[in-house]
C-alpha positions, 0 to 999 in steps of 0.5 A: 164517933168511935173511929175503930168501930166505924172502920170495923163496920166499913170492913164488914160492909165490904165483906157482907154488903148488908147493913143488917148482916153487919149488925148481926155480926157486930151485935149492934143495930142496923141503924148503928151500922148505917150511922158509922158508914155515914160518919165515915162518908162525912169525914172523908167527903166521899160516898162509900156505898151506892144504895139501891132497893136491891143491893148495896155496892161499894164505890171505887173510893171504898175499894181503894180504902179497903186494904188500908182499913183492913191493915189498920184493924189488924194493927189495932188488934195487934196493939190490943194483944200486946197491951194485954201481954199476949202475942198477936194472933190471927183470928176470925171466920174464914169462909172458903169454897172448895171443889168436892173431890180435891177437898175431900182427898187433899184439903180436909185431911190437912185442916186439923193441923191448920186449926191446931196451929191457929186456934183462934181461926174458924174455918167454914168449908163449902164444897162446890164444883161450880165456880162461885161468886166469891164476893156475892157469896161471902167467900174470902178465897176458893180453890179452883180446878183449872184456870178460873174463868172470872177475870177479876180474880187473883190466882196463885198456883197450888200444884199441877196434878197428873191424870192417871189410868188405873184398874184393880188387879182383879179386873186385869186378871180377867181381862188382861193389861193394856200395853198402849192407849189403843188397847183401851178399845177392848176394855170396860172404861170408867170415865168421869165427866171431868176427863173431857168429851170422850176424846183423850190425848196420850203423849209419850216419847214415841209420839201422840195417840188420840183415843176416843173413849167408849166408856161403859160407865160415865159419872160426874164424880171422880171419886165414884169412877175411882171406886168403881175401878177399885171394885173391879168394874173396869179401867178408870181415868182419874186425877192423881190426888185420889191416890194419896193418903193412908187406907187408899185401896191398892190399884195398878197404874197403867200405861205409865210411859204415857202422859195425859193432860195435867190438872192445874189447881189454883187458889183464887180471891177477888182483886177488890178484896184485901186478904185478911191475915187468916186467909194469907196464912191459909194459902201459905199453909196449903201451898206448903203442905200440898207441895210436900205430897210425893209423886204418883209412884209413892202416893198410895197403894198404887202399884 
């Protein structure tokens, strides 16, 4: 048995959960993958995968071995690179699940710099606002808005963002500028469903105000709510990450002395999966670059 090939097949099985999928990825037959796994099971004298008619699941022993095997394979790749007179580099496909609005505004603009820095890494981005099943869907990691509900996930804080109240100068010229949260009752409000059920808490040094938002326009898209505000259709409550980057339309920040519930953003990955070097590099890159973003007053054309 070629142990390296067997360990490689094992690592891919832990990611993909299918002999045929592993075979396609490695360019070998399904039976070859099965023989590699069987050889490891015979060598270790443990069962690594439970096979049923519906799926193949790793055993506790396989989960315990995964981290060590992944480290072994990374070291083998490093040895091969050194033997070729090359510097060991992170490589391979990184599949990540990202929330739509946050990904478009904050992460996608950063990806060219990441890919330039690590030319042997390929990134596949799937945009989704639902919480994915990382293991079943084959993601190495995900970015989550708010605390994930799956207890088996490891979380790392990326950043806490503000929720802000904005409007176009043209709208304010017609309807006036609210001075306190209760003034919003007399304005056309645009609210995304991510803001909540319609009741919003405003905090300030003078105390707390709880406002029932009678929105004229509701949408499931933060970007659509922001675009409607930019077009002068009303006042929107949106995440501050929409107010970043070049070319963002000028809007005015309203009620700056009041704060709304913040929006924590996390990177998540399964406890049962050893992070590849490419995934660790991507997480470190995001933490560094997104933390570098300025505070709301300096983020965009907002004024």
